[in-house]
C-alpha positions, 0 to 999 in steps of 0.5 A: 392596852395592857390594863384593858386586856387584863380586864378582858382576860377575866371577862372571857372566863365568864360563863355568861353569853352576853359578857363573852360576846362583848368581851370577844368583840372587844378583843377583835377590835384591839387585835385589828391593828398594829403588830404591837397590839397583837403581841399584847393580846398574845402576852395576855395569855388569851389564846388558850381561852379562844380555843375553848370558845371556838366550841361554844354553842352560841354563834354570837360568841364563836364569830368574834372569837374567830375574828380575833384569831383571824386578826392575830394571824395577820401579824408576823411569823412568831405571832402566827406560831403562837396561834399554832402552839395554842392548838387553835388550827385543828378546831379552826379547820373543824369549823371550816368543814362542819359549822354553819355557813356564817361561821365557815366564812369567818373560819375561812378568813382566819385560815386565809390570813394564816396562809397569806402571812405564814411562813413556808413551814406554817403553811405546810402545817395548815395543810397537814391539819386538813385545811385543803378539803374545806377550802375546796368545798367552799369553792361552791359557795354562793358568796363570791367573796368567799370563793375568791378567798378560797381561790387565793388561799389555794393559789398560795398553797400551790406556790409552796408546792411549786417551791418544793418541786423546784428544790426537789424536796418531795423527791418526785418533781411533782407539785404534791398539792395539785394531787391533793386538790384533785383528790378533794374534787377541787380541780373540777370545782375550779374548772367550773368557775371558768363559767362564773359570772364574776370576772375576778373569780373567772380570772383567778380560776383560769390563772390557777389552771394554766399555772399549775395544771397546764404547765405541769402537763407541758412539762410531762410532755417535754420529759416524754420528748426527752426520753423518746427512742433514738432513731424514731421519726420526729412527731409532726405538728398539724399545720392547723396548730403550727402557730402558738395557740392556747392548748387545753389540758386534759382536765376532765372536760371535753377538749374544744375543737376549732370552729370550721370557718370559710377560708378564701383561697390565697391567690398569687398576685405578683403579676400586678408588679412582675408580669403575668405568670402561667398560673395566673393566666391559667386561672383567668382563662378557667374563670372566663371559660366557666362564665361562658359555659354558664351563659351558654347553658342558661341560653340553651335552657331558655331556648328549650323552654320557649320551644316547648311552649310554642309547640304546646300552643300550636298543638292546642290550636292557639295562635299568637 
């Protein structure tokens, strides 16, 4: 591999677009494999030139250059660190936010690989470089693969925030990345994905909302209960919600109200085995009386109608 990389290193220094395109694709094929091949690409000193090629005006050159970077960051932490030290992340995030859609897709794959494989500190560095906003923006992409990719990337970032919160590294006990996503209008986009036709996207969106926003809201409520003024009466929960049910957090959309349904009254049927109770007898008597009264009313109405007809015909001089 090393002799081939030496030749490719010379080729990517060319200014010819076709040569650059072919050389970058060759690098992407070599780096798409074992960690040893990725290390050989790094040791060949190709990363600094890849940074320059990300600014190339031709999409045919930028796409395979991005593919090569995305393959390199699938290696171990030291190989991802080599990409960071080559200052590739900043132009990568710039493409993710401002390039054409096809280039954004390739940049998203590279960023996602770095987030998935990178260490805690490396993911924090990616966030500081501004990857959060473009990832949130791509949640509105029409390509379900990219939407899924961005959701998984955000989920991985939020996991780091949860770890920081558990260790109280941020000093506030709050997942700082949930706040960043809200500031990037990402929360609203994730909420909208709950109505997506793709089941995988729907499930991932619901998971993120329940895991990082619903639990955070419940923790805040628990803290409020903990600091409740001593001697104040305990808050009673409505009987309607006394059983465990899913409670929607205040995420910016109307809270659905339970659909009113007809509920049959509960009758005490113990008399079937233990004799007639007073309540059961009362219910039976009331039912019988109600039926009798209804029958009598109906009979009187019929009698009144017949009497009225008879008087009418007699008055008109008709005979039966």
